[in-house]
C-alpha positions as a Markdown table, in Angstrom:
| # | Residue | x | y | z |
|---|---|---|---|---|
| 1 | Met | 6.1 | -7.2 | -50.1 |
| 2 | Ile | 2.5 | -6.5 | -51.2 |
| 3 | Gly | 2.2 | -7.7 | -55.2 |
| 4 | Arg | 5.5 | -9.1 | -55.6 |
| 5 | Lys | 5.2 | -12.7 | -56.9 |
| 6 | Pro | 7.9 | -15.3 | -55.9 |
| 7 | Pro | 10.5 | -16.1 | -58.4 |
| 8 | Gln | 9.6 | -18.4 | -61.0 |
| 9 | Gly | 9.8 | -22.1 | -59.9 |
| 10 | Ala | 10.0 | -21.1 | -56.3 |
| 11 | Pro | 7.2 | -22.9 | -54.2 |
| 12 | Glu | 4.3 | -20.9 | -53.1 |
| 13 | Val | 4.1 | -20.1 | -49.3 |
| 14 | Pro | 0.5 | -20.6 | -48.1 |
| 15 | Pro | -0.7 | -18.1 | -45.5 |
| 16 | Pro | -0.6 | -19.1 | -42.1 |
| 17 | Glu | -3.4 | -20.7 | -41.0 |
| 18 | Ile | -5.3 | -19.2 | -38.1 |
| 19 | Pro | -6.4 | -21.9 | -35.2 |
| 20 | Pro | -10.1 | -22.3 | -35.0 |
| 21 | Gly | -11.6 | -20.3 | -32.1 |
| 22 | Ala | -8.4 | -18.1 | -31.9 |
| 23 | Pro | -9.5 | -14.5 | -31.0 |
| 24 | Ala | -8.9 | -11.9 | -33.7 |
| 25 | Ala | -6.4 | -9.5 | -33.2 |
| 26 | Gly | -8.7 | -6.6 | -32.6 |
| 27 | Asp | -10.6 | -8.3 | -30.0 |
| 28 | Met | -7.0 | -9.0 | -28.4 |
| 29 | Ala | -6.1 | -5.3 | -28.2 |
| 30 | Ile | -9.5 | -4.2 | -26.9 |
| 31 | Asp | -8.9 | -6.9 | -23.9 |
| 32 | Thr | -5.4 | -5.7 | -23.4 |
| 33 | Leu | -6.4 | -2.1 | -23.3 |
| 34 | Ala | -9.1 | -2.8 | -20.9 |
| 35 | Ser | -6.6 | -4.9 | -18.6 |
| 36 | Met | -4.5 | -1.8 | -18.8 |
| 37 | Leu | -7.2 | 0.4 | -17.6 |
| 38 | Arg | -8.0 | -1.9 | -14.8 |
| 39 | Ser | -4.4 | -2.3 | -13.8 |
| 40 | Met | -4.6 | 1.6 | -13.5 |
| 41 | Ala | -7.4 | 1.2 | -11.3 |
| 42 | Glu | -6.0 | -1.4 | -9.2 |
| 43 | Phe | -2.6 | 0.3 | -8.6 |
| 44 | Ala | -3.7 | 4.1 | -8.4 |
| 45 | Leu | -1.5 | 6.4 | -6.3 |
| 46 | Asp | -3.3 | 8.6 | -3.8 |
| 47 | Gln | -2.9 | 12.2 | -5.2 |
| 48 | Glu | -3.5 | 15.7 | -4.1 |
| 49 | Asn | -7.3 | 16.8 | -4.9 |
| 50 | Thr | -8.0 | 13.4 | -6.6 |
| 51 | Asp | -10.4 | 11.1 | -5.3 |
| 52 | Thr | -9.0 | 7.7 | -5.6 |
| 53 | Arg | -12.0 | 5.9 | -5.5 |
| 54 | Ala | -13.7 | 8.0 | -7.7 |
| 55 | Phe | -10.7 | 7.4 | -10.2 |
| 56 | Arg | -11.0 | 3.6 | -9.8 |
| 57 | Gln | -14.6 | 3.8 | -11.0 |
| 58 | Gln | -13.8 | 5.9 | -13.6 |
| 59 | Ala | -11.2 | 3.7 | -15.1 |
| 60 | Glu | -13.4 | 0.7 | -14.7 |
| 61 | Ala | -15.9 | 2.7 | -16.5 |
| 62 | Trp | -13.6 | 3.2 | -19.5 |
| 63 | Ala | -12.8 | -0.4 | -19.4 |
| 64 | Gln | -16.7 | -1.1 | -19.8 |
| 65 | His | -16.8 | 1.3 | -22.6 |
| 66 | Val | -13.7 | -0.4 | -24.3 |
| 67 | Ile | -15.2 | -4.1 | -24.0 |
| 68 | Met | -18.8 | -3.5 | -24.3 |
| 69 | Ala | -18.9 | -0.1 | -26.3 |
| 70 | Gly | -21.0 | 1.0 | -23.4 |
| 71 | Pro | -21.6 | 4.6 | -22.6 |
| 72 | Val | -18.6 | 7.1 | -22.3 |
| 73 | Pro | -18.0 | 7.9 | -18.8 |
| 74 | Gly | -19.5 | 11.4 | -17.7 |
| 75 | Val | -21.6 | 11.6 | -21.1 |
| 76 | Pro | -25.4 | 10.7 | -21.2 |
| 77 | Asp | -26.1 | 7.6 | -22.9 |
| 78 | Asp | -28.3 | 8.1 | -25.7 |
| 79 | Gly | -27.8 | 4.7 | -27.2 |
| 80 | Ala | -26.6 | 5.8 | -30.6 |
| 81 | Ala | -22.9 | 4.9 | -30.0 |
| 82 | Arg | -23.6 | 1.5 | -28.6 |
| 83 | Ala | -26.0 | 0.9 | -31.3 |
| 84 | Gly | -23.1 | 1.4 | -33.7 |
| 85 | Gly | -20.3 | -0.2 | -31.6 |
| 86 | Arg | -18.3 | 3.1 | -31.7 |
| 87 | Arg | -15.6 | 3.9 | -29.0 |
| 88 | Asp | -14.0 | 6.9 | -28.1 |
| 89 | Trp | -10.6 | 6.3 | -28.7 |
| 90 | Gln | -9.8 | 10.1 | -28.1 |
| 91 | Gly | -11.4 | 10.1 | -25.0 |
| 92 | Ile | -9.3 | 7.1 | -23.7 |
| 93 | Arg | -6.2 | 8.7 | -24.7 |
| 94 | Gln | -6.8 | 11.9 | -23.0 |
| 95 | Phe | -7.9 | 9.8 | -19.6 |
| 96 | Val | -4.7 | 7.8 | -19.7 |
| 97 | Arg | -2.4 | 11.0 | -20.6 |
| 98 | Glu | -4.3 | 13.1 | -17.7 |
| 99 | Tyr | -3.5 | 10.0 | -15.3 |
| 100 | Cys | 0.2 | 10.0 | -16.2 |
| 101 | Arg | 0.3 | 13.8 | -16.0 |
| 102 | Leu | -1.0 | 14.1 | -12.4 |
| 103 | Ser | 1.0 | 11.2 | -11.5 |
| 104 | Ser | 4.2 | 12.9 | -12.6 |
| 105 | Arg | 3.2 | 16.1 | -11.1 |
| 106 | His | 2.4 | 14.3 | -7.7 |
| 107 | Ser | 5.9 | 12.7 | -8.0 |
| 108 | Ala | 7.7 | 15.9 | -8.6 |
| 109 | Ser | 5.7 | 17.2 | -5.6 |
| 110 | Val | 7.0 | 14.3 | -3.2 |
| 111 | Ala | 10.4 | 15.0 | -4.4 |
| 112 | Ser | 10.3 | 18.6 | -3.8 |
| 113 | Asp | 8.9 | 18.3 | -0.4 |
| 114 | Leu | 12.0 | 16.1 | 0.3 |
| 115 | Arg | 14.4 | 18.4 | -1.0 |
| 116 | Asp | 12.8 | 21.0 | 1.3 |
| 117 | Val | 13.2 | 18.9 | 4.5 |
| 118 | Ile | 16.8 | 18.2 | 3.5 |
| 119 | Trp | 17.3 | 21.9 | 3.0 |
| 120 | Val | 16.0 | 22.7 | 6.5 |
| 121 | Phe | 18.4 | 20.3 | 8.0 |
| 122 | Ile | 21.2 | 21.9 | 6.0 |
| 123 | Arg | 20.1 | 25.4 | 7.2 |
| 124 | Asn | 19.8 | 24.6 | 10.9 |
| 125 | Phe | 23.3 | 23.0 | 10.7 |
| 126 | Ser | 25.0 | 25.9 | 8.8 |
| 127 | Gln | 23.3 | 28.5 | 11.4 |
| 128 | Ala | 24.5 | 26.1 | 14.3 |
| 129 | Phe | 27.9 | 26.4 | 13.1 |
| 130 | Ala | 28.1 | 29.8 | 12.5 |
| 131 | Leu | 26.8 | 30.7 | 16.1 |
| 132 | Asp | 29.1 | 28.4 | 17.8 |
| 133 | Glu | 32.0 | 30.0 | 15.7 |
| 134 | Glu | 30.9 | 33.2 | 16.8 |
| 135 | Thr | 31.1 | 32.1 | 20.6 |
| 136 | Asp | 34.3 | 30.3 | 20.3 |
| 137 | Glu | 35.9 | 33.6 | 18.7 |
| 138 | Arg | 34.6 | 35.4 | 21.8 |
| 139 | Ile | 36.0 | 32.8 | 24.1 |
| 140 | Arg | 39.4 | 33.0 | 22.4 |
| 141 | Gly | 39.5 | 36.7 | 22.9 |
| 142 | Gln | 38.8 | 36.4 | 26.6 |
| 143 | Val | 41.5 | 33.8 | 26.8 |
| 144 | Thr | 44.3 | 35.6 | 25.1 |
| 145 | Arg | 43.6 | 38.9 | 27.1 |
| 146 | Leu | 43.8 | 36.8 | 30.4 |
| 147 | Glu | 47.3 | 35.6 | 29.1 |
| 148 | Lys | 48.8 | 38.9 | 28.5 |
| 149 | Leu | 47.3 | 40.1 | 32.1 |
| 150 | Val | 49.2 | 37.0 | 33.7 |
| 151 | Glu | 52.2 | 38.2 | 32.2 |
| 152 | Ala | 52.1 | 42.0 | 33.1 |
| 153 | Ser | 49.3 | 42.9 | 35.5 |
| 154 | Ala | 49.2 | 43.2 | 39.2 |
| 155 | Ala | 47.6 | 40.7 | 41.4 |
| 156 | Ser | 44.6 | 42.5 | 42.1 |
| 157 | Glu | 43.7 | 43.4 | 38.5 |
| 158 | Leu | 44.7 | 39.8 | 37.3 |
| 159 | Lys | 41.9 | 38.6 | 40.1 |
| 160 | Arg | 39.2 | 41.0 | 38.6 |
| 161 | Glu | 40.2 | 40.0 | 35.0 |
| 162 | Val | 39.7 | 36.3 | 36.0 |
| 163 | Leu | 36.5 | 36.5 | 37.7 |
| 164 | Asp | 35.3 | 38.6 | 34.6 |
| 165 | Thr | 36.5 | 35.8 | 32.1 |
| 166 | Ile | 34.9 | 32.9 | 34.3 |
| 167 | Gly | 31.6 | 34.9 | 34.0 |
| 168 | Ala | 31.8 | 35.4 | 30.2 |
| 169 | Leu | 32.8 | 31.8 | 29.7 |
| 170 | Thr | 30.0 | 30.5 | 31.6 |
| 171 | Gln | 27.5 | 32.9 | 30.0 |
| 172 | Ser | 28.9 | 31.7 | 26.4 |
| 173 | Phe | 28.5 | 28.1 | 27.6 |
| 174 | Glu | 24.9 | 28.5 | 28.7 |
| 175 | Glu | 24.0 | 30.3 | 25.4 |
| 176 | Arg | 25.4 | 27.8 | 23.5 |
| 177 | Arg | 23.7 | 25.0 | 25.7 |
| 178 | Glu | 20.4 | 26.8 | 25.2 |
| 179 | Arg | 20.7 | 27.2 | 21.5 |
| 180 | Gln | 21.7 | 23.4 | 21.0 |
| 181 | Arg | 18.4 | 22.6 | 23.1 |
| 182 | Val | 16.2 | 24.8 | 20.8 |
| 183 | Arg | 18.0 | 23.5 | 17.8 |
| 184 | Met | 17.5 | 19.7 | 18.9 |
| 185 | Ala | 14.0 | 20.2 | 19.8 |
| 186 | Ser | 13.6 | 21.9 | 16.4 |
| 187 | Leu | 15.1 | 19.0 | 14.4 |
| 188 | Gly | 13.5 | 16.4 | 16.5 |
| 189 | Glu | 10.1 | 17.9 | 15.4 |
| 190 | Thr | 11.2 | 17.9 | 11.7 |
| 191 | Val | 12.3 | 14.2 | 12.1 |
| 192 | Arg | 9.2 | 13.0 | 13.8 |
| 193 | Ala | 7.2 | 14.7 | 11.0 |
| 194 | Leu | 9.2 | 13.1 | 8.5 |
| 195 | Gly | 9.0 | 9.7 | 10.2 |
| 196 | Asp | 5.2 | 9.9 | 10.4 |
| 197 | Glu | 5.0 | 10.8 | 6.5 |
| 198 | Leu | 7.3 | 7.9 | 5.7 |
| 199 | Gln | 5.5 | 5.6 | 8.0 |
| 200 | Ser | 2.4 | 6.5 | 6.4 |
| 201 | Ala | 3.7 | 6.1 | 3.0 |
| 202 | Arg | 5.0 | 2.4 | 3.9 |
| 203 | Arg | 1.5 | 1.5 | 5.7 |
| 204 | Glu | -0.1 | 2.6 | 2.2 |
| 205 | Gly | 2.4 | 0.5 | 0.3 |
| 206 | Glu | 0.9 | -2.4 | 2.4 |
| 207 | Ile | -2.6 | -1.9 | 2.0 |
| 208 | Asp | -4.7 | -3.3 | -0.8 |
| 209 | Pro | -6.2 | -0.6 | -2.8 |
| 210 | Leu | -9.6 | -2.4 | -3.4 |
| 211 | Thr | -10.5 | -3.7 | -0.1 |
| 212 | Arg | -8.3 | -1.3 | 2.4 |
| 213 | Val | -7.0 | -4.5 | 4.2 |
| 214 | Phe | -3.4 | -5.7 | 4.1 |
| 215 | Asn | -1.9 | -7.0 | 0.7 |
| 216 | Arg | 0.4 | -9.9 | 0.0 |
| 217 | Lys | 3.6 | -8.5 | 0.7 |
| 218 | Ala | 2.4 | -7.5 | 4.2 |
| 219 | Phe | 0.8 | -10.8 | 4.6 |
| 220 | Asp | 4.0 | -12.8 | 4.0 |
| 221 | Thr | 6.0 | -10.5 | 6.3 |
| 222 | Tyr | 3.6 | -10.8 | 9.0 |
| 223 | Leu | 3.3 | -14.8 | 8.6 |
| 224 | Glu | 6.8 | -15.1 | 8.6 |
| 225 | Ser | 7.4 | -13.0 | 12.0 |
| 226 | Ser | 4.4 | -14.7 | 13.5 |
| 227 | Ala | 6.2 | -18.4 | 12.8 |
| 228 | Glu | 9.3 | -17.0 | 14.4 |
| 229 | Ile | 7.7 | -15.9 | 17.5 |
| 230 | Phe | 6.1 | -19.2 | 18.1 |
| 231 | Ser | 9.1 | -20.9 | 17.6 |
| 232 | Ala | 10.9 | -18.5 | 20.3 |
| 233 | Phe | 7.8 | -18.3 | 23.1 |
| 234 | Arg | 5.2 | -21.0 | 21.7 |
| 235 | Gln | 2.2 | -18.7 | 22.0 |
| 236 | Glu | -0.9 | -20.4 | 20.5 |
| 237 | Met | -1.6 | -19.1 | 17.1 |
| 238 | Cys | -4.1 | -19.7 | 14.4 |
| 239 | Leu | -4.4 | -18.7 | 10.7 |
| 240 | Phe | -7.5 | -18.6 | 8.5 |
| 241 | Val | -7.4 | -18.9 | 4.8 |
| 242 | Leu | -10.9 | -18.2 | 3.1 |
| 243 | Asp | -12.2 | -17.4 | -0.3 |
| 244 | Val | -15.8 | -16.3 | -1.6 |
| 245 | Asp | -17.9 | -19.1 | -2.6 |
| 246 | Arg | -18.4 | -19.1 | -6.7 |
| 247 | Phe | -17.0 | -15.7 | -7.1 |
| 248 | Lys | -15.9 | -16.6 | -10.6 |
| 249 | Gly | -19.5 | -17.0 | -11.3 |
| 250 | Ile | -20.4 | -13.7 | -9.9 |
| 251 | Asn | -17.7 | -11.9 | -12.2 |
| 252 | Asp | -18.7 | -13.5 | -15.1 |
| 253 | Ser | -22.5 | -13.0 | -14.8 |
| 254 | Tyr | -22.5 | -9.5 | -13.4 |
| 255 | Gly | -19.1 | -7.8 | -14.4 |
| 256 | His | -16.1 | -6.8 | -12.4 |
| 257 | Thr | -17.9 | -3.7 | -10.8 |
| 258 | Val | -20.0 | -6.0 | -8.8 |
| 259 | Gly | -17.3 | -8.2 | -8.4 |
| 260 | Asp | -15.1 | -5.8 | -6.6 |
| 261 | Gln | -18.0 | -4.5 | -4.6 |
| 262 | Val | -18.6 | -8.2 | -3.4 |
| 263 | Leu | -14.8 | -8.3 | -2.3 |
| 264 | Arg | -15.2 | -4.7 | -0.4 |
| 265 | Glu | -18.3 | -5.9 | 1.5 |
| 266 | Val | -16.6 | -9.3 | 2.5 |
| 267 | Ala | -13.4 | -7.8 | 3.5 |
| 268 | Asn | -15.4 | -5.3 | 5.8 |
| 269 | Ala | -17.5 | -8.0 | 7.1 |
| 270 | Ile | -14.1 | -9.9 | 8.2 |
| 271 | Val | -12.5 | -7.0 | 9.7 |
| 272 | Arg | -15.5 | -6.3 | 12.0 |
| 273 | Val | -14.9 | -9.8 | 13.4 |
| 274 | Phe | -11.3 | -9.3 | 14.3 |
| 275 | Leu | -11.0 | -6.2 | 16.6 |
| 276 | Arg | -7.8 | -6.8 | 18.5 |
| 277 | Lys | -4.5 | -4.8 | 17.4 |
| 278 | Ser | -2.8 | -8.1 | 16.6 |
| 279 | Asp | -5.3 | -9.4 | 14.6 |
| 280 | Phe | -4.1 | -9.2 | 11.0 |
| 281 | Val | -6.5 | -9.4 | 8.0 |
| 282 | Ala | -5.1 | -9.6 | 4.6 |
| 283 | Arg | -6.0 | -10.2 | 0.9 |
| 284 | Phe | -3.7 | -12.2 | -0.6 |
| 285 | Gly | -5.0 | -12.6 | -4.3 |
| 286 | Gly | -8.5 | -12.3 | -6.2 |
| 287 | Asp | -11.3 | -13.4 | -3.9 |
| 288 | Glu | -8.8 | -15.0 | -1.2 |
| 289 | Phe | -8.2 | -13.8 | 2.0 |
| 290 | Ala | -6.2 | -14.9 | 5.3 |
| 291 | Val | -6.5 | -13.9 | 8.9 |
| 292 | Val | -3.4 | -14.3 | 11.3 |
| 293 | Leu | -4.5 | -14.7 | 14.9 |
| 294 | Arg | -1.6 | -14.5 | 17.5 |
| 295 | Glu | -2.4 | -15.7 | 21.1 |
| 296 | Thr | -5.6 | -17.6 | 20.1 |
| 297 | Ala | -6.4 | -20.9 | 21.0 |
| 298 | Met | -8.2 | -23.3 | 18.6 |
| 299 | Lys | -11.6 | -23.1 | 20.4 |
| 300 | Asp | -11.7 | -19.4 | 20.3 |
| 301 | Ala | -10.6 | -19.7 | 16.7 |
| 302 | Leu | -13.4 | -21.5 | 15.5 |
| 303 | Thr | -15.9 | -19.6 | 17.4 |
| 304 | Leu | -14.6 | -16.3 | 15.4 |
| 305 | Ala | -14.7 | -18.5 | 12.3 |
| 306 | Glu | -18.4 | -18.9 | 12.6 |
| 307 | Arg | -18.8 | -15.4 | 13.4 |
| 308 | Val | -17.1 | -14.6 | 10.0 |
| 309 | Leu | -19.6 | -17.3 | 8.2 |
| 310 | Ala | -22.6 | -15.4 | 10.0 |
| 311 | Arg | -21.7 | -12.0 | 9.1 |
| 312 | Val | -21.0 | -13.0 | 5.4 |
| 313 | Arg | -24.3 | -14.8 | 5.1 |
| 314 | Ala | -25.9 | -11.7 | 6.2 |
| 315 | Leu | -24.3 | -9.4 | 3.4 |
| 316 | Lys | -26.7 | -8.4 | 0.2 |
| 317 | Val | -24.9 | -6.9 | -2.4 |
| 318 | Pro | -27.2 | -5.2 | -5.1 |
| 319 | Ala | -26.8 | -6.4 | -8.5 |
| 320 | Glu | -29.2 | -6.0 | -11.7 |
| 321 | Gly | -32.1 | -5.0 | -9.7 |
| 322 | Gly | -31.8 | -7.7 | -7.0 |
| 323 | Glu | -29.5 | -8.7 | -4.3 |
| 324 | Leu | -26.5 | -11.3 | -4.0 |
| 325 | Ala | -26.3 | -13.5 | -1.1 |
| 326 | Leu | -22.9 | -14.3 | -0.2 |
| 327 | Thr | -20.9 | -17.0 | 1.5 |
| 328 | Val | -17.4 | -18.1 | 2.1 |
| 329 | Ser | -15.3 | -21.1 | 3.0 |
| 330 | Ile | -12.6 | -21.1 | 5.5 |
| 331 | Gly | -9.7 | -23.2 | 6.3 |
| 332 | Val | -8.2 | -23.0 | 10.0 |
| 333 | Ala | -4.9 | -24.1 | 10.8 |
| 334 | Pro | -3.3 | -24.0 | 14.4 |
| 335 | Ile | 0.5 | -23.6 | 14.2 |
| 336 | Ala | 2.3 | -26.3 | 15.4 |
| 337 | Pro | 6.0 | -26.9 | 16.4 |
| 338 | Gly | 8.3 | -27.4 | 13.4 |
| 339 | Asp | 6.3 | -25.1 | 11.3 |
| 340 | Asp | 7.6 | -22.4 | 9.3 |
| 341 | Ala | 5.4 | -19.7 | 7.7 |
| 342 | Lys | 5.1 | -22.0 | 4.3 |
| 343 | Thr | 4.0 | -25.2 | 6.1 |
| 344 | Trp | 1.7 | -23.4 | 8.1 |
| 345 | Phe | -0.1 | -21.7 | 5.3 |
| 346 | Glu | -0.1 | -25.0 | 3.2 |
| 347 | Arg | -2.1 | -26.8 | 5.9 |
| 348 | Ala | -4.5 | -23.6 | 6.4 |
| 349 | Asp | -5.0 | -24.1 | 2.4 |
| 350 | Lys | -5.7 | -27.8 | 2.7 |
| 351 | Gly | -8.3 | -26.9 | 5.3 |
| 352 | Leu | -9.9 | -24.6 | 2.7 |
| 353 | Tyr | -10.0 | -27.3 | 0.2 |
| 354 | Ala | -11.9 | -29.6 | 2.5 |
| 355 | Ala | -14.3 | -26.7 | 3.5 |
| 356 | Lys | -15.2 | -26.5 | -0.5 |
| 357 | Ser | -15.2 | -30.2 | -1.0 |
| 358 | Asp | -17.7 | -30.5 | 2.0 |
| 359 | Gly | -20.3 | -28.2 | 0.4 |
| 360 | Arg | -18.8 | -24.7 | 1.0 |
| 361 | Asp | -20.2 | -22.0 | 3.6 |
| 362 | Arg | -18.3 | -23.8 | 6.5 |
| 363 | Ala | -14.9 | -23.9 | 8.0 |
| 364 | Ala | -12.8 | -26.8 | 8.2 |
| 365 | Val | -9.9 | -27.8 | 10.5 |
| 366 | Ala | -6.5 | -29.0 | 9.2 |
| 367 | Thr | -4.5 | -30.2 | 11.9 |
| 368 | Pro | -1.0 | -31.3 | 11.7 |
């Protein structure tokens, strides 16, 4: 407790020593808050009436404000706040709270839509059962009347009643069949619409939010299935593992905003090379990308690798009044008998390491 002296004769406990160069608690808190804002940007959900890309830019601007005491997003920069190193903590709280509020409302809306779909099914089935019970009751009435006539009526009257009953039964069955056809068509449309929405949501969950190519989870799944296809059918396949040369230096020198733009431009350049439906492009971490090429011979893979290198060299990303020239290094690995996804990837990764060691801006083949 502050101001309290230790008992007489007890040894004094010295204050804890802070290691030289250790960041102060305030700096660590600022770095943590900025990291949280960037995580919000990276994993932002698509929400109704919200521009996700604009939100990510705003979250990054708030992160820069926290780290550098830069201008408040959306407020003209008069230089006074930066000169004093002041930060708009209230504005940050409001920004985070508004995001949480919109996310909660979006989740509630999705849950409500799902409940509505379920109630559509329930109402359709309830109406179907009610109509079918009504039809069954009519049929039971006809059969009961026929039974009585069999016991008491003359042959001519019985014949007429049998024909009437057959006509009524035929009409009832046709009405039921038509109702079932309409009902199944309606339910089929509902199921297809729901399936499309779920497929869209699943696909969105497989997309990297920054570069709009597939993410690491989708890549792992596709690589695994590709290895299994090769094991069964022995199709020629190749794997690229590539990353942006000296990307850390770009981030350190120009900041994350420029770094993110570099990743987007590189991803776009890669996608433009691989146009087949089976060509699979993914970002699996940081500045690292991967491409899985099914039904592709090594000779064709090397031609495609050269096209990637050329497209990236042609990129010019604006940065601090100038332009950044970019290159990538690529490891190429054909799949081989006995490969699983892990060994195939490790070999391509060794090819990437070889390309880096040989001077970057090139492709290197890693054979079995």
